[in-house]
C-alpha positions in Angstrom: 17.0 -50.7 -18.2 16.0 -50.7 -21.8 17.5 -48.1 -24.2 15.4 -46.4 -26.8 16.9 -47.0 -30.2 17.5 -43.9 -32.3 15.6 -43.7 -35.5 16.4 -41.7 -38.6 13.4 -39.4 -37.7 14.7 -38.6 -34.2 18.2 -38.1 -35.5 16.9 -35.6 -38.1 14.9 -33.7 -35.5 17.9 -33.4 -33.2 20.1 -32.2 -36.0 17.5 -29.6 -37.2 17.0 -28.4 -33.6 20.8 -27.9 -33.1 21.1 -26.2 -36.4 18.2 -23.8 -35.6 19.8 -22.8 -32.3 23.3 -22.1 -33.7 22.2 -20.7 -37.0 19.5 -18.4 -35.6 18.8 -15.5 -38.0 19.4 -12.0 -36.9 16.2 -10.0 -36.8 16.3 -6.3 -36.7 12.8 -6.0 -35.1 13.8 -8.2 -32.2 16.9 -6.1 -31.7 14.9 -2.8 -31.7 12.3 -4.2 -29.4 14.9 -5.5 -26.9 16.6 -2.1 -27.0 13.3 -0.3 -26.3 12.5 -2.5 -23.4 15.9 -2.0 -21.9 15.7 1.7 -22.5 12.3 1.9 -20.8 13.6 0.0 -17.7 16.7 2.3 -17.6 14.5 5.4 -17.9 12.3 4.2 -15.0 15.3 3.6 -12.8 17.0 6.9 -13.7 13.7 8.8 -13.1 13.4 7.2 -9.6 17.1 7.9 -8.8 16.7 11.5 -10.1 13.6 12.3 -8.0 14.9 10.7 -4.8 18.4 12.1 -5.3 17.2 15.7 -5.7 14.7 15.5 -2.8 17.4 14.0 -0.5 20.0 16.5 -1.7 17.6 19.4 -0.8 15.9 17.8 2.2 18.4 15.9 4.2 20.4 19.0 5.3 17.1 20.3 6.8 16.5 17.3 9.0 17.8 17.6 12.5 16.8 16.6 16.1 15.0 19.9 16.5 13.2 19.5 13.2 11.8 16.1 14.2 11.0 16.9 17.9 9.5 20.4 17.9 6.5 22.2 16.5 6.3 25.5 14.7 6.5 28.3 17.2 7.0 32.0 16.5 7.9 32.9 20.1 10.5 30.2 20.3 11.7 30.6 16.8 11.4 26.9 16.0 10.0 24.9 13.1 9.4 21.2 13.6 7.1 18.4 12.4 6.7 16.4 15.6 3.0 17.2 15.8 2.5 16.3 12.2 4.3 13.0 12.7 2.1 12.2 15.6 -1.0 13.1 13.6 0.1 10.8 10.8 0.6 7.9 13.2 -2.9 8.6 14.7 -4.6 8.5 11.3 -2.7 5.4 10.2 -3.6 3.4 13.3 -7.3 4.5 13.5 -7.8 3.9 9.8 -6.3 0.4 9.9 -8.2 -0.5 13.0 -11.4 0.2 11.2 -10.6 -0.8 7.6 -8.6 -4.0 8.1 -11.3 -6.1 9.8 -13.9 -4.8 7.4 -11.7 -5.4 4.3 -10.6 -8.9 5.3 -14.1 -9.9 6.5 -15.6 -8.7 3.2 -13.0 -10.7 1.2 -13.7 -13.8 3.2 -17.4 -13.5 2.6 -17.0 -12.9 -1.1 -14.5 -15.7 -1.6 -15.7 -18.4 0.8 -19.4 -17.8 1.7 -21.1 -15.9 -1.0 -22.5 -18.0 -3.9 -21.2 -16.8 -7.3 -23.8 -14.7 -9.0 -25.2 -11.3 -9.6 -24.8 -10.1 -6.0 -21.1 -10.9 -5.9 -20.5 -9.3 -9.3 -22.3 -6.1 -8.1 -20.2 -6.0 -4.9 -16.9 -6.6 -6.8 -17.9 -3.9 -9.4 -18.7 -1.5 -6.6 -15.4 -2.2 -4.9 -13.4 -1.6 -8.1 -15.4 1.6 -8.8 -14.6 2.9 -5.3 -10.9 2.3 -5.8 -11.0 4.6 -8.9 -12.8 7.6 -7.4 -10.5 10.7 -7.0 -9.5 11.3 -3.4 -10.8 14.9 -3.6 -14.3 13.5 -3.9 -13.8 11.3 -0.9 -12.7 14.5 0.9 -15.9 16.3 0.0 -18.0 13.4 1.0 -16.2 13.0 4.3 -16.5 16.7 5.0 -20.3 16.7 4.5 -21.0 13.2 6.0 -18.6 13.0 8.9 -17.5 16.6 9.3 -21.0 17.9 10.2 -20.9 15.6 13.3 -17.2 15.5 14.3 -15.9 18.7 12.7 -12.3 19.0 11.5 -10.6 16.2 13.4 -8.3 13.3 13.1 -11.2 10.9 13.5 -13.0 12.5 10.6 -9.9 12.1 8.4 -9.5 8.5 9.5 -13.1 7.6 8.7 -12.8 9.2 5.2 -9.5 7.3 4.5 -11.2 4.1 5.6 -13.6 4.5 2.6 -10.6 5.0 0.4 -8.4 2.1 1.4 -11.2 -0.4 2.0 -11.4 -1.5 -1.7 -7.6 -1.9 -1.7 -7.5 -4.2 1.3 -10.6 -6.1 0.2 -9.3 -6.9 -3.3 -5.8 -7.8 -2.2 -7.2 -10.2 0.4 -9.6 -11.7 -2.0 -6.9 -12.3 -4.6 -4.7 -13.8 -1.8 -7.4 -16.2 -0.8 -7.9 -17.3 -4.4 -4.3 -18.4 -4.6 -4.8 -20.9 -1.8 -5.2 -24.4 -3.5 -8.7 -25.9 -3.3 -7.0 -29.1 -1.9 -6.4 -27.2 1.4 -10.1 -26.6 1.8 -11.2 -30.0 0.8 -8.6 -31.7 3.0 -9.5 -29.7 6.1 -13.2 -30.2 5.6 -12.6 -33.9 4.8 -11.1 -34.5 8.3 -14.1 -33.0 10.0 -13.0 -29.3 10.5 -15.7 -26.6 10.5 -15.6 -24.0 7.8 -14.7 -21.2 10.1 -11.9 -23.3 11.7 -10.6 -24.1 8.2 -10.6 -20.4 7.3 -9.0 -19.4 10.5 -6.2 -22.0 10.7 -5.6 -22.9 7.0 -6.7 -20.2 4.6 -5.7 -17.0 6.4 -2.2 -18.2 7.4 -1.7 -19.3 3.8 -2.9 -16.0 2.4 -1.1 -13.9 5.0 1.6 -12.6 2.6 -1.0 -11.2 0.2 -3.0 -9.7 3.1 0.0 -8.0 4.7 1.0 -6.6 1.3 -2.5 -5.1 0.9 -2.4 -3.6 4.4 1.0 -2.1 3.9 0.1 -0.7 0.5 -2.9 0.9 2.2 -0.5 2.5 4.8 1.5 3.9 1.9 -1.7 5.5 0.5 -2.6 6.9 3.9 0.9 8.4 4.3 0.8 10.0 0.9 -2.8 11.3 1.0 -3.4 15.1 1.2 -6.5 16.2 -0.7 -9.0 14.2 1.3 -7.4 15.1 4.6 -7.3 18.8 3.8 -11.1 18.8 3.8 -11.6 16.6 6.8 -8.6 16.5 9.3 -7.6 20.1 9.1 -4.0 21.4 9.7 -3.4 21.4 13.4 0.1 20.7 14.5 0.2 21.1 18.3 1.3 18.2 20.6 -0.9 17.1 23.5 0.4 18.4 26.9 -1.1 15.7 29.1 -1.8 12.0 29.0 -5.6 12.7 28.7 -4.8 14.9 25.7 -3.5 11.9 23.8 -7.1 10.6 23.6 -8.7 14.0 23.1 -6.3 14.6 20.2 -8.4 12.2 18.1 -11.3 14.7 18.2 -9.1 17.7 17.4 -7.8 19.1 14.1 -4.6 17.4 13.0 -2.5 17.9 9.9 -0.4 15.1 8.6 3.1 15.4 7.0 1.6 15.8 3.5 -0.7 18.6 4.7 2.2 20.4 6.3 4.2 19.9 3.1 1.4 21.5 1.1 1.2 24.5 3.6 5.0 25.0 3.4 5.0 25.1 -0.4 2.1 27.5 -0.4 4.0 29.8 2.0 7.2 29.5 -0.1 9.1 27.7 2.7 10.9 25.5 0.3 13.7 24.3 2.6 11.2 23.0 5.1 9.0 21.5 2.4 12.0 19.5 1.0 12.8 18.4 4.6 9.3 17.0 5.0 9.5 15.4 1.5 12.7 13.6 2.5 11.1 12.3 5.7 8.1 11.0 3.6 10.4 9.3 1.2 12.2 7.6 4.1 8.9 6.4 5.4 7.9 5.1 2.0 11.2 3.2 1.6 10.7 1.7 5.1 7.2 0.6 4.2 8.4 -1.1 1.0 11.2 -2.8 3.0 8.7 -3.9 5.6 6.5 -5.3 2.9 9.3 -7.6 1.6 10.3 -8.7 5.1 6.8 -9.5 6.4 5.7 -11.2 3.1 8.8 -13.4 3.2 8.3 -14.2 6.9 4.7 -15.2 6.6 5.0 -17.1 3.3 4.2 -20.7 4.4 5.6 -22.1 1.1 9.1 -21.1 2.3 8.8 -22.6 5.8 10.7 -25.9 6.1 
């Protein structure tokens, strides 16, 4: 193996580089900027710890088996959120069953089938605009458009939330598909695979971490939504008494945890409100943890 002879120029460059590293000048602006960045990060962490700590301090003592398994009853003297938990699950499942296929399908069309042009730009602009509309406007639209037919019901709230989270799922899926290398597409098509087979077996599995992240972020928005549901889903909290009632519940009024939290605050039931807030925070933490686990599990780049 031949060795490259050192020249006076290369020796001078190495000497100057070493000198610049060890003789780096102290700059006050860099020190101040670094301090501000660290201070901002510390403030964000302390703010999160403060909010969660105070909510858990006030709310965890209120959580009990009775609190989680009963419904408010004046005759029995109980106050629980079991009905609200069930309503929240109903709305999450129905909303995702409608929004996920539509969002993923729209993203596949925009990214793989539609030709770049004016139509695609209009669709993307419309999607971005929908994601920025205040939720109260979605609530008013849902009340007028869906509520006149279905009334205050869980289905009305789920259809309204579908409009809200559809842009989120669509954009996340579209960005996830864009991260898949073009060589995957050309390689699959080059060996004779059809386009749909390539999308189903190559693109979607590769983009699955981003798709799952978008879906779980949508769940987080559903769990935390209150304004739109207040106009559409109502505030019912009763549990179905029969198996047939589980299906009929979809067409009945149903208040989620956030709606019940709002009602408790309006009635000055602060202990119950903090208890519900603690349950919501636990759900949000679980959703974030689930996002990390599922994204890592379906990340094909980490599979040996």
